[in-house]
C-alpha positions in Angstrom: 0.1 0.1 0.0 1.3 3.5 -0.8 -0.1 7.2 0.3 -2.0 8.9 -2.4 -2.0 12.3 -0.8 -0.5 14.5 2.0 -1.8 17.7 3.6 -0.2 21.0 2.0 2.0 22.8 4.3 -0.2 25.3 6.8 1.0 28.5 5.4 -0.2 27.6 2.1 -3.8 26.5 3.1 -5.4 30.2 3.8 -6.8 30.6 0.3 -8.0 26.9 0.3 -10.1 27.2 3.2 -13.2 29.1 1.9 -16.7 29.1 1.6 -16.5 26.0 -0.9 -16.5 24.0 2.2 -19.4 25.2 3.4 -21.4 24.8 0.7 -20.1 21.0 0.8 -21.4 20.9 4.0 -24.3 22.2 3.5 -24.9 19.5 0.7 -24.3 16.6 3.1 -26.4 18.1 5.9 -29.3 19.2 4.0 -29.2 17.4 0.6 -28.0 14.1 1.7 -24.9 13.9 -0.5 -22.3 11.0 0.3 -19.4 11.5 2.7 -15.9 11.8 0.6 -13.8 8.6 0.0 -12.0 7.8 3.3 -14.2 9.7 5.3 -16.6 8.6 8.4 -18.9 11.5 10.3 -16.1 10.9 13.1 -12.7 11.2 11.2 -11.2 10.9 7.8 -8.3 9.0 6.7 -5.1 9.7 4.6 -6.1 8.0 1.3 -3.7 5.2 0.5 -4.0 2.7 -2.9 -3.1 -0.6 -3.3 -0.2 -1.4 -5.7 -1.6 -4.7 -6.6 -3.5 -4.9 -9.9 -4.3 -8.6 -9.8 -7.5 -8.7 -8.0 -8.6 -5.8 -9.6 -12.5 -5.4 -10.5 -13.0 -8.0 -7.5 -15.3 -7.2 -4.5 -12.5 -6.5 -2.3 -11.3 -4.6 0.8 -7.8 -2.9 1.1 -6.2 -3.0 4.7 -3.1 -0.7 4.9 -1.0 1.7 7.3 -2.4 5.5 7.1 -3.1 8.4 9.5 -6.4 9.2 10.9 -7.6 12.9 11.4 -10.3 14.0 13.6 -11.2 16.7 16.0 -12.9 16.8 19.3 -14.7 19.8 21.2 -14.5 20.5 24.9 -17.8 22.0 26.0 -18.8 23.4 29.4 -21.6 25.6 30.4 -21.2 29.5 30.3 -21.9 31.9 32.9 -24.9 34.0 31.8 -25.4 37.4 33.6 -27.9 40.4 32.2 -26.0 43.3 30.9 -27.9 46.3 32.0 -32.0 47.3 32.5 -34.0 44.5 31.5 -35.5 46.0 28.6 -32.1 46.2 27.0 -32.2 42.4 26.5 -28.3 41.6 26.5 -26.4 39.4 28.3 -22.5 38.8 29.3 -21.1 35.4 29.1 -17.9 33.9 30.9 -16.2 31.1 30.1 -14.4 30.6 33.6 -11.0 31.1 32.0 -10.7 34.9 32.0 -12.9 35.6 29.0 -16.2 37.8 29.2 -18.4 37.9 26.2 -20.2 41.0 26.7 -23.5 42.7 25.6 -24.6 39.6 23.5 -28.2 39.8 22.2 -29.9 36.5 22.5 -33.2 37.2 22.1 -35.7 36.5 19.5 -38.6 38.5 18.5 -41.6 39.2 21.1 -44.2 38.8 18.5 -44.2 35.1 18.9 -43.5 34.8 15.3 -39.9 34.2 15.5 -39.0 33.2 19.3 -35.6 31.3 18.9 -32.1 32.8 18.4 -29.3 30.6 17.9 -25.9 32.3 18.1 -22.3 30.8 17.1 -19.5 33.2 18.0 -16.3 32.4 17.1 -13.0 34.2 18.2 -11.7 35.9 15.1 -12.8 39.4 13.7 -14.5 39.7 10.4 -17.0 42.4 8.8 -19.2 39.3 8.3 -19.8 38.6 11.8 -21.9 40.2 14.3 -20.3 39.2 17.4 -16.5 38.1 17.9 -15.0 36.9 21.2 -11.8 38.5 20.4 -13.2 42.1 21.2 -13.6 41.2 24.5 -11.4 38.2 25.2 -7.5 37.7 25.1 -6.1 34.8 22.6 -4.9 33.1 25.6 -8.4 32.9 27.3 -10.1 31.9 24.4 -8.1 31.6 21.2 -9.5 28.3 20.3 -13.0 28.6 21.7 -16.1 29.5 20.5 -19.5 30.5 22.4 -22.8 28.9 21.3 -26.2 30.4 22.5 -30.0 28.9 22.5 -32.5 31.6 23.2 -36.4 31.5 23.5 -38.3 34.6 23.8 -41.5 34.7 25.5 -43.8 37.7 25.0 -46.6 37.0 27.6 -43.7 37.0 30.4 -41.6 39.4 28.7 -38.5 36.8 29.4 -36.0 34.3 27.7 -35.2 30.8 28.0 -31.5 30.8 27.7 -28.9 28.1 27.2 -25.1 28.8 26.6 -22.0 26.7 26.3 -18.3 27.6 25.5 -16.4 24.8 23.4 -13.0 24.6 22.8 -11.7 22.6 19.7 -8.9 20.0 19.7 -7.4 18.6 16.5 -5.8 15.1 16.5 -3.9 12.7 14.3 -3.0 9.3 14.9 -1.0 6.3 12.8 -3.5 3.6 12.5 -4.3 0.4 10.4 -7.5 0.9 8.4 -9.6 -1.3 6.2 -11.8 0.1 3.3 -13.8 -1.1 0.4 -12.1 -0.9 -2.8 -15.4 -0.2 -4.4 -16.2 3.0 -2.8 -13.3 3.9 -0.5 -15.5 3.9 2.8 -13.7 2.6 5.9 -15.3 -0.3 7.6 -16.5 -0.1 10.9 -14.4 -1.1 13.6 -11.6 -1.7 11.1 -9.1 1.1 12.8 -6.3 -0.4 14.6 -3.7 2.2 16.7 -0.3 2.1 15.3 0.8 4.8 18.0 -0.3 7.3 20.5 -2.8 10.1 19.7 -1.1 13.4 19.0 -2.2 16.7 18.8 -2.3 18.5 15.1 0.3 21.5 15.1 -0.5 24.7 13.8 2.4 23.6 10.9 0.3 21.0 9.8 -3.4 22.3 9.5 -4.2 26.0 9.7 -6.7 25.8 12.3 -6.7 29.6 12.7 -7.8 30.0 8.8 -10.6 26.9 9.4 -12.1 28.6 12.7 -12.4 32.0 10.9 -14.3 30.5 8.3 -16.6 29.0 10.8 -17.1 31.6 13.2 -17.5 34.4 10.2 -18.6 32.2 7.3 -16.1 33.6 4.9 -12.5 32.9 4.7 -9.6 35.0 6.2 -8.7 36.2 2.8 -11.8 37.5 1.5 -11.2 40.9 1.1 -8.2 40.1 -1.1 -9.5 37.7 -3.3 -11.9 37.6 -6.0 -14.0 34.3 -6.1 -16.6 32.7 -8.3 -20.1 34.0 -7.6 -20.8 30.8 -5.4 -17.9 30.8 -3.7 -17.6 34.1 -2.7 -21.0 34.6 -1.0 -22.0 33.9 2.7 -23.9 30.7 3.2 -27.7 31.1 3.9 -29.8 28.5 5.6 -32.8 29.9 6.8 -34.7 28.5 4.0 -34.1 25.0 5.5 -35.0 26.3 9.2 -37.7 29.2 9.0 -40.5 26.7 9.7 -38.9 26.3 13.0 -39.6 29.9 14.1 -35.6 31.1 14.3 -34.3 34.7 14.0 -32.7 35.6 10.6 -29.9 36.2 9.8 -27.9 33.5 11.5 -24.6 31.9 11.5 -24.2 29.2 8.9 -22.5 27.3 12.0 -26.2 27.5 13.6 -28.0 26.2 10.6 -25.5 23.0 10.5 -26.2 22.5 13.8 -30.0 22.4 13.6 -29.3 20.2 10.5 -27.0 17.7 12.2 -30.1 15.8 13.9 -32.4 14.5 11.3 -36.2 15.1 11.4 -36.2 18.0 13.9 -39.4 19.5 14.4 -38.7 22.0 17.0 -35.7 23.8 18.4 -36.5 23.1 22.0 -34.3 20.0 21.9 -31.3 22.3 21.6 -32.6 23.8 25.4 -30.4 21.3 26.9 -26.5 21.9 27.2 -25.5 18.4 26.2 -27.6 18.3 23.3 -26.6 21.6 21.8 -22.8 20.6 22.5 -23.4 17.1 20.7 -24.8 19.1 17.6 -21.7 21.3 17.3 -19.4 18.5 17.9 -20.8 16.4 14.8 -21.1 19.9 12.7 -17.1 20.6 13.6 -16.1 16.8 12.6 -18.1 16.6 9.4 -16.5 20.4 8.3 -13.1 19.7 9.6 -13.1 16.2 7.4 -13.9 18.4 4.8 -11.5 21.0 5.3 -8.5 18.8 6.0 -9.3 16.7 2.4 -9.5 20.2 0.8 -5.5 20.8 1.8 -4.5 17.2 0.5 -2.2 17.5 -2.4 -0.9 14.5 -4.3 2.2 12.5 -2.8 5.4 12.5 -4.3 8.2 10.1 -3.6 5.9 8.2 -0.6 7.2 5.1 0.8 5.2 1.9 0.2 4.2 -0.1 3.1 3.0 -3.8 3.3 -0.8 -4.4 3.4 -3.4 -6.7 2.6 -6.0 -7.0 0.1 -9.2 -9.2 1.2 -11.3 -10.8 -1.1 -14.9 -11.3 0.6 -17.0 -14.1 -0.8 -20.2 -15.4 0.1 -21.8 -18.8 -0.3 -24.9 -20.8 1.1 -23.9 -24.0 3.0 -26.5 -26.5 2.4 -26.7 -29.8 4.0 -26.9 -32.9 2.0 -30.4 -33.7 3.4 -31.8 -30.4 1.6 -29.7 -31.2 -1.7 -31.1 -34.7 -1.7 -34.7 -33.6 -1.4 -34.4 -31.1 -4.4 -33.1 -33.8 -6.4 -35.9 -35.9 -5.3 -38.4 -33.3 -6.3 -36.7 -32.3 -9.4 -36.6 -36.1 -10.6 -40.4 -36.4 -9.3 -41.1 -33.8 -11.7 -39.2 -35.2 -14.6 -41.3 -38.7 -14.1 -44.7 -36.5 -14.0 -43.8 -34.8 -17.2 -43.1 -38.1 -19.0 -46.4 -39.3 -17.6 -48.1 -36.4 -18.7 -46.9 -36.4 -22.0 -48.0 -40.3 -22.5 -51.3 -39.5 -21.3 -51.6 -36.5 -23.9 -50.1 -39.0 -26.7 -52.7 -41.7 -25.9 -55.6 -39.4 -25.2 -58.6 -39.7 -28.1 -58.7 -36.4 -29.7 -61.0 -35.5 -32.5 -58.9 -32.6 -34.1 -57.9 -33.4 -37.6 -55.3 -30.2 -37.4 -54.3 -27.3 -35.0 -57.3 -24.7 -35.5 -54.8 -22.1 -34.4 -52.1 -22.3 -37.0 -52.2 -19.4 -39.9 -51.7 -22.8 -42.4 -55.4 -24.4 -41.1 -57.0 -21.1 -41.9 -55.6 -21.1 -45.3 -56.4 -24.8 -45.8 -60.2 -24.1 -44.6 -60.5 -21.1 -46.9 -59.1 -23.8 -50.1 -61.6 -26.2 -49.3 -64.4 -23.9 -49.3 -65.0 -23.4 -52.9 -68.6 -21.8 -52.5 -67.2 -19.1 -50.5 -64.3 -18.4 -52.9 -66.9 -18.1 -55.7 -69.1 -15.6 -53.7 -66.2 -13.4 -53.0 -64.5 -13.7 -56.5 -64.3 -10.3 -58.3 -65.5 -8.6 -54.9 -61.9 -7.6 -53.8 -61.8 -4.0 -54.5 -65.6 -3.4 -53.3 -66.2 -0.7 -50.6 -67.2 -1.9 -47.2 -71.2 -0.9 -47.9 -71.2 -2.3 -51.3 -69.9 -5.6 -49.9 -72.3 -5.6 -46.9 -75.1 -5.1 -49.7 -74.0 -7.9 -52.0 -74.2 -10.5 -48.8 -76.9 -9.0 -46.9 -79.1 -11.8 -47.5 -76.3 -14.6 -46.8 -74.7 -16.4 -44.0 -71.8 -18.2 -43.5 -71.5 -21.3 -41.3 -68.9 -23.8 -40.3 -69.3 -27.2 -40.7 -66.8 -29.9 -39.3 -65.6 -32.5 -41.4 -65.0 -34.8 -38.8 -68.2 -37.1 -39.7 -66.9 -37.3 -43.2 -64.1 -39.3 -44.7 -62.7 -36.4 -46.2 -62.4 -34.8 -42.8 -62.0 -31.4 -44.0 -63.9 -28.3 -42.4 -65.1 -26.4 -44.6 -67.1 -23.0 -44.7 -70.6 -22.9 -46.7 -73.0 -20.0 -47.8 -76.6 -20.1 -46.6 -79.1 -17.7 -48.4 -82.0 -16.8 -46.2 -84.3 -16.3 -49.0 -84.1 -19.9 -49.9 -87.1 -21.4 -48.5 -86.7 -24.8 -50.2 -85.6 -26.2 -46.9 -82.6 -28.1 -45.4 -81.9 -30.3 -48.4 -81.3 -27.0 -50.6 -79.3 -25.1 -48.2 -76.4 -27.6 -48.0 -75.3 -30.6 -49.5 -73.5 -32.8 -47.0 -71.7 -35.9 -47.6 -73.0 -39.1 -46.4 -71.5 -39.2 -42.8 -69.0 -42.1 -42.5 -70.5 -44.3 -39.3 -67.2 -45.5 -38.3 -66.3 -42.0 -37.8 -69.1 -40.8 -36.1 -69.1 -43.2 -33.3 -68.9 -41.4 -30.1 -68.4 -38.1 -31.7 -71.2 -36.5 -29.6 -69.9 -38.1 -26.3 -68.0 -35.0 -24.6 -64.8 -36.1 -23.5 -63.2 -34.3 -20.4 -59.5 -34.9 -20.4 -58.1 -36.3 -17.2 -55.7 -33.4 -16.9 -58.5 -31.3 -16.6 -60.5 -33.1 -14.2 -61.4 -31.1 -10.5 -59.3 -33.7 -8.6 -56.5 -33.4 -10.8 -56.6 -29.7 -10.3 -56.8 -29.9 -6.6 -53.9 -32.1 -6.5 -51.8 -29.8 -8.8 -52.7 -26.3 -6.5 -51.8 -28.3 -2.9 -48.6 -29.6 -5.1 -47.8 -26.1 -5.9 -48.6 -24.5 -2.3 -46.7 -27.1 -0.8 -43.4 -26.5 -2.8 -43.8 -22.8 -2.3 -44.0 -23.2 1.4 -41.2 -25.4 1.1 -39.1 -22.9 -0.4 -40.7 -20.1 1.8 -39.0 -22.1 4.5 -35.5 -22.7 2.8 -35.4 -18.7 2.4 -36.3 -18.2 6.3 -33.5 -20.6 7.0 -31.0 -19.3 4.8 -31.7 -15.6 6.1 -31.7 -17.0 9.9 -28.3 -18.5 9.3 -27.0 -15.8 7.3 -24.8 -18.1 4.9 -21.3 -18.4 5.9 -18.5 -16.0 5.1 -15.5 -17.1 3.2 -12.4 -15.0 3.2 -9.6 -15.7 0.7 -6.4 -13.9 1.3 
């Protein structure tokens, strides 16, 4: 196995960590876009590739040495105090480490139309941010922290329900042995095996300053110095996704991500709990950090190749000899019944002289009906109305030839104006007495009798029941996995 990509130096990451990362996060949060390769909701791996091509195209798993990257928030409740008179509706928030975020408006409106307000206040200053911690806090006290608040206004009581937390970001890396599916490069659960201790990601490896500026302000730290394509130079708005929940606008993109991190939210009251609020931002940070890290990767050059494994996974159903013998016996029984049915059909009496459903039998029938052909002679080009007029007093009747020695079916033409009787309408040949024996006695084939039908239906139901039983047995046993290394 060999690594495919490695991170760029942190000094080259400023211009890369831009709004396109938030746009990709929006697609995953609200549009159910798949995660990138080598990424899960909790972490991302440095991409690697198998050098061996012998099993390319097979359903395989790759196992190799790589580096795992992830982030983890440490959150704790903020100390909130009202700032000024009650009508001012502002609060101060203390993190207990020397930071005081002052005069923060955490109220929604008091018309009960938009009672909720959620704030994400990062450390870094930006013209796109309403608040930032650096205005009142030092870097030593809150350099890698953010303040998150949840507020609900109540117009009747002229008060607010308030939840606030401070969170500190931590970025880690660790050498691991990981397994991914070769088809979609998705890491397999429970496949991560640590190969060394966890280490903090340094500022020279990942530019956390630019990343946290992007999260807090919604734009990159170099936004005023560069000109981007339109979608990547705009502040990401998620209000259309959450406006039904009654939240104040405008809001930070991170607040929208936190709401979307929990699927099926019908009310923002679920974030009133400090733990739920912290978990929402923790999962949001993990997702965006994985996307940001993948954005700063570059193709590896002169990468060392390490030993890995390619696992071919095959699935099979192990069937006992008893089951296979039952199936073979049933197939033999079907074959015997097929031969018996053919013999019965072959020996059964039949009055059919030809196949009545074939085109050749219809042509022969018309050829034998000379009277019919004479009547239609010269009338091939007549329109429909004139053809009806020509045959309005005549009728066509089909006569079976099974009583005659010729055994030919014919179509006779009968003139309904002729009153001379049956002997002038149709001249039939004298029937052959030997051929007439039993002609008018109905014959019900054995295969079409009701008793046989019941037997067939019961047999089919029994076969279906047996197949269902075997299928349930297969699902219960889940087959057997056979691994070839």
